[in-house]
TIVO-2410 file (N, C-alpha, C; in nm, 3 decimals):
# residues 104
REC num residu      c1      c2      c3 atome chaine
REC   1      M   3.157  -8.690   8.995     N      A
REC   1      M   3.018  -8.691   9.032    CA      A
REC   1      M   2.978  -8.556   9.094     C      A
REC   2      I   3.061  -8.507   9.185     N      A
REC   2      I   3.032  -8.381   9.251    CA      A
REC   2      I   3.041  -8.267   9.149     C      A
REC   3      A   3.135  -8.275   9.057     N      A
REC   3      A   3.150  -8.171   8.956    CA      A
REC   3      A   3.028  -8.165   8.865     C      A
REC   4      I   2.972  -8.281   8.831     N      A
REC   4      I   2.854  -8.284   8.744    CA      A
REC   4      I   2.734  -8.221   8.815     C      A
REC   5      E   2.715  -8.253   8.942     N      A
REC   5      E   2.605  -8.194   9.018    CA      A
REC   5      E   2.624  -8.042   9.034     C      A
REC   6      L   2.748  -7.999   9.053     N      A
REC   6      L   2.778  -7.858   9.066    CA      A
REC   6      L   2.746  -7.783   8.936     C      A
REC   7      V   2.782  -7.842   8.823     N      A
REC   7      V   2.754  -7.779   8.693    CA      A
REC   7      V   2.604  -7.775   8.668     C      A
REC   8      E   2.532  -7.883   8.701     N      A
REC   8      E   2.386  -7.884   8.682    CA      A
REC   8      E   2.317  -7.779   8.769     C      A
REC   9      T   2.363  -7.764   8.892     N      A
REC   9      T   2.305  -7.665   8.982    CA      A
REC   9      T   2.332  -7.524   8.931     C      A
REC  10      A   2.453  -7.501   8.882     N      A
REC  10      A   2.488  -7.370   8.830    CA      A
REC  10      A   2.407  -7.336   8.705     C      A
REC  11      T   2.391  -7.433   8.615     N      A
REC  11      T   2.315  -7.406   8.493    CA      A
REC  11      T   2.167  -7.382   8.524     C      A
REC  12      S   2.111  -7.456   8.619     N      A
REC  12      S   1.971  -7.432   8.654    CA      A
REC  12      S   1.955  -7.295   8.721     C      A
REC  13      G   2.053  -7.255   8.799     N      A
REC  13      G   2.048  -7.122   8.860    CA      A
REC  13      G   2.057  -7.012   8.757     C      A
REC  14      V   2.145  -7.031   8.657     N      A
REC  14      V   2.161  -6.931   8.552    CA      A
REC  14      V   2.034  -6.922   8.467     C      A
REC  15      T   1.974  -7.034   8.433     N      A
REC  15      T   1.851  -7.031   8.353    CA      A
REC  15      T   1.737  -6.966   8.432     C      A
REC  16      Q   1.732  -6.992   8.562     N      A
REC  16      Q   1.629  -6.928   8.644    CA      A
REC  16      Q   1.653  -6.777   8.652     C      A
REC  17      L   1.778  -6.735   8.660     N      A
REC  17      L   1.810  -6.593   8.662    CA      A
REC  17      L   1.770  -6.526   8.530     C      A
REC  18      F   1.802  -6.589   8.417     N      A
REC  18      F   1.763  -6.534   8.287    CA      A
REC  18      F   1.611  -6.527   8.273     C      A
REC  19      H   1.542  -6.628   8.320     N      A
REC  19      H   1.396  -6.629   8.314    CA      A
REC  19      H   1.338  -6.514   8.399     C      A
REC  20      T   1.395  -6.491   8.516     N      A
REC  20      T   1.348  -6.383   8.603    CA      A
REC  20      T   1.375  -6.247   8.540     C      A
REC  21      L   1.493  -6.230   8.481     N      A
REC  21      L   1.527  -6.102   8.419    CA      A
REC  21      L   1.440  -6.072   8.298     C      A
REC  22      T   1.405  -6.172   8.221     N      A
REC  22      T   1.325  -6.147   8.101    CA      A
REC  22      T   1.177  -6.136   8.132     C      A
REC  23      S   1.130  -6.189   8.243     N      A
REC  23      S   0.987  -6.184   8.272    CA      A
REC  23      S   0.945  -6.058   8.347     C      A
REC  24      T   1.037  -5.992   8.417     N      A
REC  24      T   1.001  -5.871   8.492    CA      A
REC  24      T   1.032  -5.748   8.407     C      A
REC  25      P   0.946  -5.646   8.411     N      A
REC  25      P   0.975  -5.524   8.334    CA      A
REC  25      P   1.090  -5.448   8.398     C      A
REC  26      L   1.170  -5.383   8.313     N      A
REC  26      L   1.286  -5.311   8.363    CA      A
REC  26      L   1.249  -5.175   8.420     C      A
REC  27      A   1.149  -5.110   8.363     N      A
REC  27      A   1.110  -4.978   8.410    CA      A
REC  27      A   0.975  -4.987   8.482     C      A
REC  28      A   0.962  -4.910   8.586     N      A
REC  28      A   0.835  -4.906   8.659    CA      A
REC  28      A   0.734  -4.828   8.575     C      A
REC  29      P   0.608  -4.863   8.587     N      A
REC  29      P   0.507  -4.789   8.509    CA      A
REC  29      P   0.498  -4.645   8.556     C      A
REC  30      A   0.468  -4.558   8.463     N      A
REC  30      A   0.459  -4.415   8.494    CA      A
REC  30      A   0.341  -4.389   8.587     C      A
REC  31      P   0.356  -4.297   8.680     N      A
REC  31      P   0.243  -4.266   8.769    CA      A
REC  31      P   0.128  -4.205   8.689     C      A
REC  32      K   0.007  -4.234   8.733     N      A
REC  32      K  -0.110  -4.188   8.659    CA      A
REC  32      K  -0.153  -4.049   8.699     C      A
REC  33      G  -0.110  -3.999   8.812     N      A
REC  33      G  -0.147  -3.865   8.854    CA      A
REC  33      G  -0.145  -3.854   9.006     C      A
REC  34      I  -0.164  -3.734   9.053     N      A
REC  34      I  -0.165  -3.709   9.196    CA      A
REC  34      I  -0.310  -3.693   9.240     C      A
REC  35      D  -0.344  -3.757   9.349     N      A
REC  35      D  -0.478  -3.748   9.405    CA      A
REC  35      D  -0.490  -3.618   9.482     C      A
REC  36      T  -0.524  -3.509   9.412     N      A
REC  36      T  -0.530  -3.379   9.478    CA      A
REC  36      T  -0.645  -3.370   9.576     C      A
REC  37      N  -0.754  -3.441   9.549     N      A
REC  37      N  -0.865  -3.440   9.644    CA      A
REC  37      N  -0.823  -3.504   9.776     C      A
REC  38      G  -0.744  -3.608   9.769     N      A
REC  38      G  -0.694  -3.672   9.890    CA      A
REC  38      G  -0.599  -3.582   9.968     C      A
REC  39      V  -0.515  -3.509   9.895     N      A
REC  39      V  -0.422  -3.419   9.962    CA      A
REC  39      V  -0.497  -3.306  10.032     C      A
REC  40      V  -0.595  -3.248   9.963     N      A
REC  40      V  -0.673  -3.138  10.022    CA      A
REC  40      V  -0.752  -3.187  10.142     C      A
REC  41      S  -0.814  -3.303  10.131     N      A
REC  41      S  -0.891  -3.355  10.245    CA      A
REC  41      S  -0.799  -3.390  10.362     C      A
REC  42      F  -0.677  -3.436  10.334     N      A
REC  42      F  -0.582  -3.463  10.442    CA      A
REC  42      F  -0.547  -3.334  10.515     C      A
REC  43      F  -0.516  -3.228  10.441     N      A
REC  43      F  -0.483  -3.101  10.505    CA      A
REC  43      F  -0.602  -3.046  10.582     C      A
REC  44      A  -0.721  -3.058  10.524     N      A
REC  44      A  -0.840  -3.003  10.590    CA      A
REC  44      A  -0.875  -3.081  10.717     C      A
REC  45      S  -0.850  -3.211  10.717     N      A
REC  45      S  -0.891  -3.292  10.832    CA      A
REC  45      S  -0.781  -3.309  10.936     C      A
REC  46      K  -0.655  -3.299  10.897     N      A
REC  46      K  -0.546  -3.326  10.992    CA      A
REC  46      K  -0.465  -3.202  11.028     C      A
REC  47      I  -0.424  -3.125  10.929     N      A
REC  47      I  -0.331  -3.015  10.952    CA      A
REC  47      I  -0.403  -2.889  11.001     C      A
REC  48      A  -0.514  -2.852  10.939     N      A
REC  48      A  -0.584  -2.728  10.975    CA      A
REC  48      A  -0.629  -2.727  11.122     C      A
REC  49      P  -0.688  -2.834  11.176     N      A
REC  49      P  -0.725  -2.828  11.318    CA      A
REC  49      P  -0.605  -2.812  11.411     C      A
REC  50      I  -0.492  -2.870  11.375     N      A
REC  50      I  -0.373  -2.856  11.459    CA      A
REC  50      I  -0.324  -2.711  11.456     C      A
REC  51      L  -0.323  -2.650  11.338     N      A
REC  51      L  -0.280  -2.511  11.328    CA      A
REC  51      L  -0.376  -2.417  11.403     C      A
REC  52      L  -0.505  -2.444  11.394     N      A
REC  52      L  -0.602  -2.361  11.467    CA      A
REC  52      L  -0.586  -2.378  11.618     C      A
REC  53      A  -0.555  -2.500  11.662     N      A
REC  53      A  -0.532  -2.522  11.805    CA      A
REC  53      A  -0.408  -2.447  11.852     C      A
REC  54      V  -0.303  -2.446  11.771     N      A
REC  54      V  -0.181  -2.372  11.807    CA      A
REC  54      V  -0.211  -2.223  11.816     C      A
REC  55      L  -0.287  -2.171  11.719     N      A
REC  55      L  -0.325  -2.030  11.725    CA      A
REC  55      L  -0.406  -2.000  11.851     C      A
REC  56      G  -0.498  -2.091  11.886     N      A
REC  56      G  -0.577  -2.072  12.007    CA      A
REC  56      G  -0.491  -2.067  12.132     C      A
REC  57      V  -0.393  -2.155  12.140     N      A
REC  57      V  -0.304  -2.156  12.257    CA      A
REC  57      V  -0.223  -2.026  12.264     C      A
REC  58      I  -0.178  -1.978  12.148     N      A
REC  58      I  -0.102  -1.852  12.145    CA      A
REC  58      I  -0.191  -1.736  12.190     C      A
REC  59      F  -0.314  -1.733  12.141     N      A
REC  59      F  -0.406  -1.625  12.179    CA      A
REC  59      F  -0.439  -1.630  12.328     C      A
REC  60      I  -0.462  -1.748  12.381     N      A
REC  60      I  -0.492  -1.761  12.525    CA      A
REC  60      I  -0.371  -1.718  12.608     C      A
REC  61      G  -0.252  -1.755  12.564     N      A
REC  61      G  -0.131  -1.714  12.636    CA      A
REC  61      G  -0.112  -1.564  12.636     C      A
REC  62      R  -0.138  -1.501  12.523     N      A
REC  62      R  -0.125  -1.354  12.518    CA      A
REC  62      R  -0.233  -1.287  12.602     C      A
REC  63      A  -0.354  -1.341  12.599     N      A
REC  63      A  -0.464  -1.281  12.674    CA      A
REC  63      A  -0.438  -1.293  12.824     C      A
REC  64      S  -0.377  -1.400  12.867     N      A
REC  64      S  -0.350  -1.418  13.010    CA      A
REC  64      S  -0.243  -1.321  13.060     C      A
REC  65      R  -0.157  -1.272  12.969     N      A
REC  65      R  -0.055  -1.174  13.007    CA      A
REC  65      R  -0.107  -1.032  12.997     C      A
REC  66      G  -0.230  -1.015  12.955     N      A
REC  66      G  -0.288  -0.882  12.947    CA      A
REC  66      G  -0.269  -0.812  12.815     C      A
REC  67      E  -0.227  -0.882  12.712     N      A
REC  67      E  -0.206  -0.822  12.580    CA      A
REC  67      E  -0.332  -0.839  12.495     C      A
REC  68      I  -0.441  -0.781  12.542     N      A
REC  68      I  -0.569  -0.799  12.475    CA      A
REC  68      I  -0.568  -0.736  12.336     C      A
REC  69      S  -0.505  -0.623  12.319     N      A
REC  69      S  -0.504  -0.557  12.188    CA      A
REC  69      S  -0.431  -0.642  12.084     C      A
REC  70      K  -0.321  -0.705  12.124     N      A
REC  70      K  -0.250  -0.794  12.031    CA      A
REC  70      K  -0.334  -0.916  11.998     C      A
REC  71      V  -0.407  -0.968  12.098     N      A
REC  71      V  -0.492  -1.084  12.074    CA      A
REC  71      V  -0.604  -1.048  11.977     C      A
REC  72      L  -0.665  -0.932  11.995     N      A
REC  72      L  -0.772  -0.890  11.905    CA      A
REC  72      L  -0.720  -0.866  11.764     C      A
REC  73      T  -0.602  -0.804  11.753     N      A
REC  73      T  -0.543  -0.782  11.622    CA      A
REC  73      T  -0.510  -0.914  11.553     C      A
REC  74      S  -0.448  -1.005  11.626     N      A
REC  74      S  -0.414  -1.136  11.568    CA      A
REC  74      S  -0.538  -1.215  11.532     C      A
REC  75      S  -0.640  -1.207  11.616     N      A
REC  75      S  -0.765  -1.278  11.587    CA      A
REC  75      S  -0.830  -1.223  11.461     C      A
REC  76      A  -0.829  -1.090  11.448     N      A
REC  76      A  -0.887  -1.029  11.328    CA      A
REC  76      A  -0.810  -1.070  11.203     C      A
REC  77      I  -0.679  -1.073  11.213     N      A
REC  77      I  -0.596  -1.115  11.098    CA      A
REC  77      I  -0.625  -1.261  11.064     C      A
REC  78      A  -0.638  -1.346  11.164     N      A
REC  78      A  -0.667  -1.487  11.139    CA      A
REC  78      A  -0.804  -1.504  11.076     C      A
REC  79      I  -0.904  -1.428  11.122     N      A
REC  79      I  -1.038  -1.438  11.064    CA      A
REC  79      I  -1.039  -1.390  10.920     C      A
REC  80      V  -0.969  -1.281  10.892     N      A
REC  80      V  -0.960  -1.231  10.754    CA      A
REC  80      V  -0.889  -1.334  10.666     C      A
REC  81      G  -0.784  -1.395  10.718     N      A
REC  81      G  -0.714  -1.499  10.641    CA      A
REC  81      G  -0.804  -1.618  10.610     C      A
REC  82      L  -0.882  -1.662  10.709     N      A
REC  82      L  -0.976  -1.772  10.685    CA      A
REC  82      L  -1.083  -1.732  10.584     C      A
REC  83      A  -1.125  -1.606  10.589     N      A
REC  83      A  -1.224  -1.558  10.491    CA      A
REC  83      A  -1.164  -1.560  10.350     C      A
REC  84      F  -1.037  -1.522  10.336     N      A
REC  84      F  -0.972  -1.528  10.205    CA      A
REC  84      F  -0.961  -1.672  10.155     C      A
REC  85      I  -0.927  -1.762  10.244     N      A
REC  85      I  -0.917  -1.904  10.204    CA      A
REC  85      I  -1.053  -1.956  10.162     C      A
REC  86      A  -1.158  -1.924  10.239     N      A
REC  86      A  -1.292  -1.968  10.203    CA      A
REC  86      A  -1.336  -1.905  10.071     C      A
REC  87      G  -1.301  -1.778  10.050     N      A
REC  87      G  -1.335  -1.713   9.923    CA      A
REC  87      G  -1.263  -1.776   9.806     C      A
REC  88      A  -1.138  -1.813   9.825     N      A
REC  88      A  -1.063  -1.879   9.717    CA      A
REC  88      A  -1.124  -2.014   9.683     C      A
REC  89      A  -1.165  -2.088   9.786     N      A
REC  89      A  -1.228  -2.218   9.761    CA      A
REC  89      A  -1.361  -2.200   9.689     C      A
REC  90      T  -1.436  -2.097   9.729     N      A
REC  90      T  -1.564  -2.070   9.664    CA      A
REC  90      T  -1.542  -2.031   9.518     C      A
REC  91      L  -1.443  -1.945   9.492     N      A
REC  91      L  -1.415  -1.908   9.354    CA      A
REC  91      L  -1.369  -2.027   9.271     C      A
REC  92      F  -1.298  -2.119   9.334     N      A
REC  92      F  -1.256  -2.239   9.262    CA      A
REC  92      F  -1.378  -2.320   9.216     C      A
REC  93      F  -1.475  -2.338   9.305     N      A
REC  93      F  -1.594  -2.415   9.269    CA      A
REC  93      F  -1.682  -2.339   9.171     C      A
REC  94      V  -1.693  -2.206   9.187     N      A
REC  94      V  -1.770  -2.126   9.093    CA      A
REC  94      V  -1.705  -2.129   8.955     C      A
REC  95      G  -1.573  -2.118   8.951     N      A
REC  95      G  -1.502  -2.125   8.824    CA      A
REC  95      G  -1.519  -2.260   8.757     C      A
REC  96      D  -1.513  -2.366   8.834     N      A
REC  96      D  -1.534  -2.500   8.780    CA      A
REC  96      D  -1.675  -2.514   8.723     C      A
REC  97      Y  -1.773  -2.458   8.794     N      A
REC  97      Y  -1.911  -2.462   8.746    CA      A
REC  97      Y  -1.924  -2.384   8.616     C      A
REC  98      L  -1.861  -2.265   8.609     N      A
REC  98      L  -1.870  -2.184   8.487    CA      A
REC  98      L  -1.803  -2.252   8.369     C      A
REC  99      I  -1.691  -2.316   8.392     N      A
REC  99      I  -1.622  -2.389   8.284    CA      A
REC  99      I  -1.709  -2.503   8.234     C      A
REC 100      D  -1.769  -2.577   8.326     N      A
REC 100      D  -1.858  -2.686   8.286    CA      A
REC 100      D  -1.979  -2.632   8.211     C      A
REC 101      L  -2.029  -2.517   8.250     N      A
REC 101      L  -2.146  -2.457   8.185    CA      A
REC 101      L  -2.111  -2.410   8.044     C      A
REC 102      I  -1.994  -2.348   8.028     N      A
REC 102      I  -1.956  -2.294   7.898    CA      A
REC 102      I  -1.921  -2.406   7.800     C      A
REC 103      F  -1.843  -2.504   7.843     N      A
REC 103      F  -1.794  -2.608   7.752    CA      A
REC 103      F  -1.879  -2.735   7.758     C      A
REC 104      E  -2.005  -2.719   7.784     N      A
REC 104      E  -2.094  -2.836   7.792    CA      A
REC 104      E  -2.125  -2.894   7.659     C      A
***
């Protein structure tokens, strides 16, 4: 009696295992793409303010030690760098506009 129940339990377990293996896909679906707008907005909203705050703390620390020339030089370099980044973003949008205009 116990052997019959053991065999029935084992066969039902095996059939359930086969059913599970055949009903689930073996490979995960391929990713559809990367959300680049989300990545850029994350960096712009989270990372950039932290980096600017760190630069501000460094500049204030140097200015308090009397290294005004180094602070002015570093500030000018940072401003020029931000201008290059803003220019690159502007060129990206202008280029996108021109592509849409040409291939309309």
